[in-house]
C-alpha positions as CSV (number, residue, x, y, z in Angstrom):
1,X,4.9,-51.8,-102.2
2,X,2.0,-49.3,-101.9
3,X,-1.5,-50.5,-101.2
4,X,-4.0,-51.0,-104.0
5,X,-7.6,-49.9,-104.1
6,X,-9.8,-52.8,-105.2
7,X,-13.3,-52.7,-106.5
8,X,-15.8,-55.4,-107.2
9,X,-14.6,-55.4,-110.9
10,X,-10.9,-56.0,-109.9
11,X,-11.0,-58.1,-106.8
12,X,-11.2,-61.5,-108.5
13,X,-8.4,-60.6,-110.8
14,X,-6.1,-59.5,-108.0
15,X,-6.6,-62.6,-106.0
16,X,-6.3,-64.9,-109.1
17,X,-3.0,-63.3,-110.4
18,X,-1.1,-62.9,-107.2
19,X,0.4,-65.6,-104.9
20,X,-0.2,-63.7,-101.7
21,X,-2.9,-61.0,-101.2
22,X,-4.0,-59.2,-98.1
23,X,-7.3,-57.3,-98.2
24,X,-8.3,-54.6,-95.7
25,X,-12.0,-53.9,-95.7
26,X,-12.5,-50.4,-94.2
27,X,-14.5,-47.2,-94.2
28,X,-13.5,-43.6,-93.7
29,X,-15.9,-43.2,-90.8
30,X,-14.4,-46.1,-88.9
31,X,-11.9,-45.0,-86.2
32,X,-10.1,-48.4,-85.9
33,X,-9.9,-48.5,-89.7
34,X,-8.3,-45.1,-89.7
35,X,-5.9,-46.1,-87.0
36,X,-4.9,-49.3,-88.7
37,X,-4.3,-47.7,-92.1
38,X,-0.8,-46.4,-91.5
39,X,0.3,-49.8,-90.1
40,X,-1.1,-51.5,-93.2
41,X,0.7,-49.0,-95.4
42,X,4.0,-49.3,-93.6
43,X,4.0,-53.2,-93.5
44,X,3.1,-53.2,-97.2
45,X,6.3,-51.3,-97.9
46,X,8.4,-54.0,-96.2
47,X,6.9,-56.9,-98.3
48,X,7.2,-56.1,-102.0
49,X,6.4,-59.7,-102.8
50,X,2.9,-59.4,-101.4
51,X,-0.1,-57.5,-102.7
52,X,-1.8,-55.3,-100.1
53,X,-5.4,-54.3,-101.3
54,X,-7.9,-52.1,-99.7
55,X,-11.7,-52.2,-100.1
56,X,-13.7,-49.1,-99.1
57,X,-16.9,-50.9,-97.8
58,X,-19.0,-47.7,-98.4
59,X,-18.0,-47.5,-102.1
60,X,-18.1,-51.3,-102.6
61,X,-21.1,-52.4,-100.6
62,X,-21.9,-55.4,-102.9
63,X,-18.2,-56.6,-102.6
64,X,-18.3,-56.3,-98.9
65,X,-21.6,-58.1,-98.7
66,X,-20.3,-60.9,-101.0
67,X,-17.2,-61.2,-98.7
68,X,-19.6,-61.5,-95.7
69,X,-18.0,-58.5,-94.0
70,X,-20.1,-57.7,-90.9
71,X,-17.5,-55.7,-88.9
72,X,-14.7,-53.4,-90.0
73,X,-11.8,-53.4,-90.2
74,X,-11.7,-56.9,-91.4
75,X,-8.5,-58.3,-92.8
76,X,-8.4,-61.2,-95.2
77,X,-5.4,-63.1,-96.6
78,X,-5.3,-65.2,-99.8
79,X,-2.5,-67.6,-100.7
80,X,-2.6,-69.1,-104.1
81,X,-6.3,-68.2,-104.4
82,X,-7.3,-69.8,-101.1
83,X,-8.7,-67.7,-98.2
84,X,-6.3,-68.6,-95.4
85,X,-7.2,-65.8,-93.0
86,X,-10.2,-63.7,-92.2
87,X,-10.7,-61.8,-89.0
88,X,-12.2,-58.5,-88.0
89,X,-10.2,-56.0,-85.9
90,X,-7.2,-53.8,-86.2
91,X,-3.7,-55.2,-85.6
92,X,-0.6,-53.4,-84.4
93,X,2.6,-53.4,-86.5
94,X,4.1,-56.4,-84.7
95,X,0.9,-58.5,-85.0
96,X,0.4,-57.6,-88.6
97,X,4.1,-58.3,-89.5
98,X,3.8,-61.7,-87.7
99,X,0.7,-62.4,-89.6
100,X,2.2,-61.6,-93.0
101,X,5.2,-63.8,-92.1
102,X,2.8,-66.7,-91.0
103,X,0.9,-66.5,-94.3
104,X,4.1,-66.6,-96.3
105,X,5.2,-69.7,-94.3
106,X,2.0,-71.8,-94.9
107,X,2.7,-75.1,-96.7
108,X,0.2,-74.7,-99.5
109,X,0.8,-78.3,-100.6
110,X,-0.7,-79.4,-97.3
111,X,-3.6,-76.9,-97.8
112,X,-4.4,-78.0,-101.2
113,X,-4.3,-81.7,-100.2
114,X,-6.6,-81.1,-97.3
115,X,-9.0,-79.2,-99.6
116,X,-8.9,-82.0,-102.2
117,X,-9.6,-84.5,-99.5
118,X,-12.5,-82.6,-98.1
119,X,-13.9,-82.2,-101.6
120,X,-13.6,-85.9,-102.2
121,X,-15.3,-86.7,-98.9
122,X,-18.2,-84.3,-99.9
123,X,-18.6,-85.9,-103.2
124,X,-18.7,-89.4,-101.6
125,X,-21.4,-88.2,-99.2
126,X,-23.5,-86.7,-101.9
127,X,-23.4,-89.6,-104.2
128,X,-26.3,-92.0,-104.1
129,X,-25.5,-95.5,-102.9
130,X,-25.2,-97.9,-105.9
131,X,-28.2,-99.8,-106.7
132,X,-28.3,-103.4,-105.7
133,X,-29.0,-106.0,-108.4
């Protein structure tokens, strides 16, 4: 599958509608970004079941800011709408292929259970203690 250019207007929809999404935050002036681009494109062709998106941080500054991008390239991976990976730096083909396989192998039932448990714990902490009679 070819990579897809994503904008602030389409980012949410891409993540919402696809089970696995990788996002490459890049800029044309960034040497490591330019070096990683062919790797990203090649690996995308080997995984048609995954969406590979690209965000030009120069054209999409608000989206990059909302995603807390402070260094490029930054690679993010979403699985079932959950951010499961976010790291700056370029990867070689082997590293990136292994990352894609690792994201595919995540037990999302376990991830969602952990998220729910954390949310319940937060709600328990934020609730005021019951009033005594």
